[in-house]
C-alpha atoms as an extended CHARMM CRD file, in Angstrom:
* protein
*
        94  EXT
         1         1  MET       CA              0.0000000000        0.0000000000        0.0000000000  PROA      1               0.0000000000
         2         2  ILE       CA              1.1130000000        3.5390000000       -0.7530000000  PROA      2               0.0000000000
         3         3  ILE       CA              0.1480000000        6.4860000000        1.4600000000  PROA      3               0.0000000000
         4         4  VAL       CA              0.5820000000       10.0750000000        0.3200000000  PROA      4               0.0000000000
         5         5  SER       CA              0.2480000000       12.6350000000        3.0960000000  PROA      5               0.0000000000
         6         6  GLY       CA              1.2110000000       16.1720000000        3.8440000000  PROA      6               0.0000000000
         7         7  ARG       CA              0.2380000000       19.8020000000        3.6170000000  PROA      7               0.0000000000
         8         8  LEU       CA             -0.1620000000       22.4900000000        1.0240000000  PROA      8               0.0000000000
         9         9  ILE       CA              0.0050000000       26.1960000000        1.7620000000  PROA      9               0.0000000000
        10        10  VAL       CA             -2.1430000000       28.1590000000       -0.6700000000  PROA      10              0.0000000000
        11        11  ALA       CA             -2.1650000000       31.8870000000       -1.4060000000  PROA      11              0.0000000000
        12        12  PRO       CA             -3.7540000000       33.8710000000        1.4300000000  PROA      12              0.0000000000
        13        13  GLY       CA             -7.5230000000       34.0010000000        1.2320000000  PROA      13              0.0000000000
        14        14  THR       CA             -7.8040000000       31.3620000000       -1.5180000000  PROA      14              0.0000000000
        15        15  ARG       CA             -8.2210000000       28.1410000000        0.4740000000  PROA      15              0.0000000000
        16        16  ASP       CA            -11.9930000000       27.8310000000       -0.0040000000  PROA      16              0.0000000000
        17        17  ALA       CA            -11.6910000000       28.3570000000       -3.7580000000  PROA      17              0.0000000000
        18        18  PHE       CA             -8.7980000000       25.8870000000       -3.8850000000  PROA      18              0.0000000000
        19        19  LEU       CA            -10.8220000000       23.2280000000       -2.0630000000  PROA      19              0.0000000000
        20        20  ALA       CA            -13.8440000000       23.8270000000       -4.2810000000  PROA      20              0.0000000000
        21        21  ALA       CA            -11.6490000000       23.3420000000       -7.3590000000  PROA      21              0.0000000000
        22        22  ALA       CA            -10.0610000000       20.2300000000       -5.8030000000  PROA      22              0.0000000000
        23        23  ARG       CA            -13.4570000000       18.5920000000       -5.2900000000  PROA      23              0.0000000000
        24        24  GLN       CA            -13.5010000000       17.1330000000       -8.8070000000  PROA      24              0.0000000000
        25        25  SER       CA            -10.0430000000       15.6350000000       -8.2550000000  PROA      25              0.0000000000
        26        26  VAL       CA            -11.2310000000       13.9940000000       -5.0400000000  PROA      26              0.0000000000
        27        27  ILE       CA            -14.2460000000       12.5210000000       -6.8320000000  PROA      27              0.0000000000
        28        28  ALA       CA            -12.0910000000       11.2610000000       -9.7150000000  PROA      28              0.0000000000
        29        29  ALA       CA             -9.4540000000        9.7860000000       -7.4110000000  PROA      29              0.0000000000
        30        30  ARG       CA            -11.9720000000        7.9000000000       -5.3030000000  PROA      30              0.0000000000
        31        31  ALA       CA            -13.3770000000        6.3600000000       -8.4920000000  PROA      31              0.0000000000
        32        32  ALA       CA             -9.9100000000        5.4200000000       -9.8100000000  PROA      32              0.0000000000
        33        33  ASP       CA             -8.5880000000        1.8830000000       -9.7870000000  PROA      33              0.0000000000
        34        34  GLY       CA             -6.5970000000        1.1650000000       -6.6480000000  PROA      34              0.0000000000
        35        35  CYS       CA             -7.6790000000        4.2230000000       -4.6710000000  PROA      35              0.0000000000
        36        36  ARG       CA             -8.6080000000        3.3470000000       -1.1060000000  PROA      36              0.0000000000
        37        37  ASP       CA             -9.0470000000        6.9360000000        0.1050000000  PROA      37              0.0000000000
        38        38  PHE       CA             -8.3470000000       10.4800000000       -1.0620000000  PROA      38              0.0000000000
        39        39  VAL       CA             -8.9020000000       13.6280000000        0.9980000000  PROA      39              0.0000000000
        40        40  ALA       CA             -8.0620000000       17.3230000000        0.6360000000  PROA      40              0.0000000000
        41        41  ALA       CA             -9.2970000000       19.2100000000        3.7040000000  PROA      41              0.0000000000
        42        42  ALA       CA             -9.0290000000       22.5870000000        5.3730000000  PROA      42              0.0000000000
        43        43  ASP       CA             -6.6810000000       22.6570000000        8.3440000000  PROA      43              0.0000000000
        44        44  PRO       CA             -8.5630000000       23.6570000000       11.5150000000  PROA      44              0.0000000000
        45        45  LEU       CA             -5.7900000000       25.9700000000       12.7890000000  PROA      45              0.0000000000
        46        46  GLU       CA             -3.9630000000       27.4960000000        9.8210000000  PROA      46              0.0000000000
        47        47  PRO       CA             -6.1860000000       29.5190000000        7.4380000000  PROA      47              0.0000000000
        48        48  ASP       CA             -4.0830000000       28.9290000000        4.2990000000  PROA      48              0.0000000000
        49        49  ARG       CA             -3.2290000000       25.2550000000        4.8990000000  PROA      49              0.0000000000
        50        50  VAL       CA             -4.7830000000       22.2670000000        3.1350000000  PROA      50              0.0000000000
        51        51  ASN       CA             -4.0990000000       18.7750000000        4.4890000000  PROA      51              0.0000000000
        52        52  VAL       CA             -3.8820000000       15.9390000000        1.9800000000  PROA      52              0.0000000000
        53        53  TYR       CA             -4.1690000000       12.2110000000        2.5500000000  PROA      53              0.0000000000
        54        54  GLU       CA             -4.3010000000        9.4240000000       -0.0090000000  PROA      54              0.0000000000
        55        55  GLU       CA             -4.2020000000        5.6240000000        0.1530000000  PROA      55              0.0000000000
        56        56  TRP       CA             -3.4400000000        3.5320000000       -2.9480000000  PROA      56              0.0000000000
        57        57  ASP       CA             -3.1290000000       -0.1960000000       -3.5390000000  PROA      57              0.0000000000
        58        58  SER       CA              0.1130000000        0.2640000000       -5.4820000000  PROA      58              0.0000000000
        59        59  GLN       CA              2.6070000000        2.7210000000       -6.9150000000  PROA      59              0.0000000000
        60        60  HSD       CA              1.2590000000        1.8370000000      -10.3730000000  PROA      60              0.0000000000
        61        61  ASP       CA             -2.2980000000        2.8620000000       -9.3570000000  PROA      61              0.0000000000
        62        62  LEU       CA             -1.0380000000        6.1220000000       -7.8380000000  PROA      62              0.0000000000
        63        63  MET       CA              0.9620000000        7.0740000000      -10.9300000000  PROA      63              0.0000000000
        64        64  ALA       CA             -1.8330000000        6.0680000000      -13.3150000000  PROA      64              0.0000000000
        65        65  PHE       CA             -4.0750000000        8.5950000000      -11.5590000000  PROA      65              0.0000000000
        66        66  ARG       CA             -1.5490000000       11.2960000000      -10.7110000000  PROA      66              0.0000000000
        67        67  GLY       CA              0.2790000000       11.6050000000      -14.0190000000  PROA      67              0.0000000000
        68        68  ASP       CA              2.1970000000       14.8950000000      -13.9270000000  PROA      68              0.0000000000
        69        69  GLY       CA              0.5210000000       16.0950000000      -10.7310000000  PROA      69              0.0000000000
        70        70  PRO       CA             -1.8900000000       18.9830000000      -10.2260000000  PROA      70              0.0000000000
        71        71  ALA       CA             -3.1260000000       20.9250000000      -13.2200000000  PROA      71              0.0000000000
        72        72  PRO       CA             -1.2340000000       24.1940000000      -13.8460000000  PROA      72              0.0000000000
        73        73  ALA       CA             -4.1570000000       26.3000000000      -12.5570000000  PROA      73              0.0000000000
        74        74  MET       CA             -4.1590000000       24.3850000000       -9.2630000000  PROA      74              0.0000000000
        75        75  ARG       CA             -0.3680000000       24.3800000000       -9.0150000000  PROA      75              0.0000000000
        76        76  ALA       CA             -0.3360000000       28.1760000000       -9.4140000000  PROA      76              0.0000000000
        77        77  ARG       CA             -2.4100000000       28.5430000000       -6.2260000000  PROA      77              0.0000000000
        78        78  ILE       CA              0.0620000000       26.5470000000       -4.1010000000  PROA      78              0.0000000000
        79        79  VAL       CA              2.6430000000       28.6900000000       -2.3080000000  PROA      79              0.0000000000
        80        80  SER       CA              4.5190000000       25.7710000000       -0.7420000000  PROA      80              0.0000000000
        81        81  SER       CA              4.0700000000       22.1090000000       -0.0340000000  PROA      81              0.0000000000
        82        82  ALA       CA              5.4050000000       19.2750000000        2.0850000000  PROA      82              0.0000000000
        83        83  VAL       CA              3.8380000000       16.0970000000        0.7250000000  PROA      83              0.0000000000
        84        84  PHE       CA              5.4430000000       12.6780000000        1.0700000000  PROA      84              0.0000000000
        85        85  ARG       CA              4.8840000000        9.1820000000       -0.3000000000  PROA      85              0.0000000000
        86        86  HSD       CA              5.1140000000        6.2770000000        2.1430000000  PROA      86              0.0000000000
        87        87  GLN       CA              5.3250000000        2.6240000000        1.1700000000  PROA      87              0.0000000000
        88        88  VAL       CA              3.6180000000        0.4990000000        3.8140000000  PROA      88              0.0000000000
        89        89  SER       CA              4.7220000000       -3.1090000000        4.1670000000  PROA      89              0.0000000000
        90        90  SER       CA              2.1790000000       -4.0850000000        6.8140000000  PROA      90              0.0000000000
        91        91  SER       CA             -0.7640000000       -2.6070000000        8.6630000000  PROA      91              0.0000000000
        92        92  GLY       CA             -3.5600000000       -3.6430000000       10.9880000000  PROA      92              0.0000000000
        93        93  PRO       CA             -6.3420000000       -2.2920000000       13.1360000000  PROA      93              0.0000000000
        94        94  ALA       CA             -5.4920000000        0.5610000000       15.4940000000  PROA      94              0.0000000000
């Protein structure tokens, strides 16, 4: 399993518009082969931060969906990011 998690900082005052635009990506990802979960959500403390979390069955499934990453219009709204890919070799109930 592959987990992608991290944070995006968007231009001040644009988080709601960014999340509205990201909604279609969330819908498409959740319908994609191998996607277990996909979330882009407003951070409860930082007004310009978006938290991202994705779970994928495999690296192949992730790359088939992701391609070259966010569309240029979405990428232009991101001021900075710290997003990481994690390969999980085992997991179980918490």
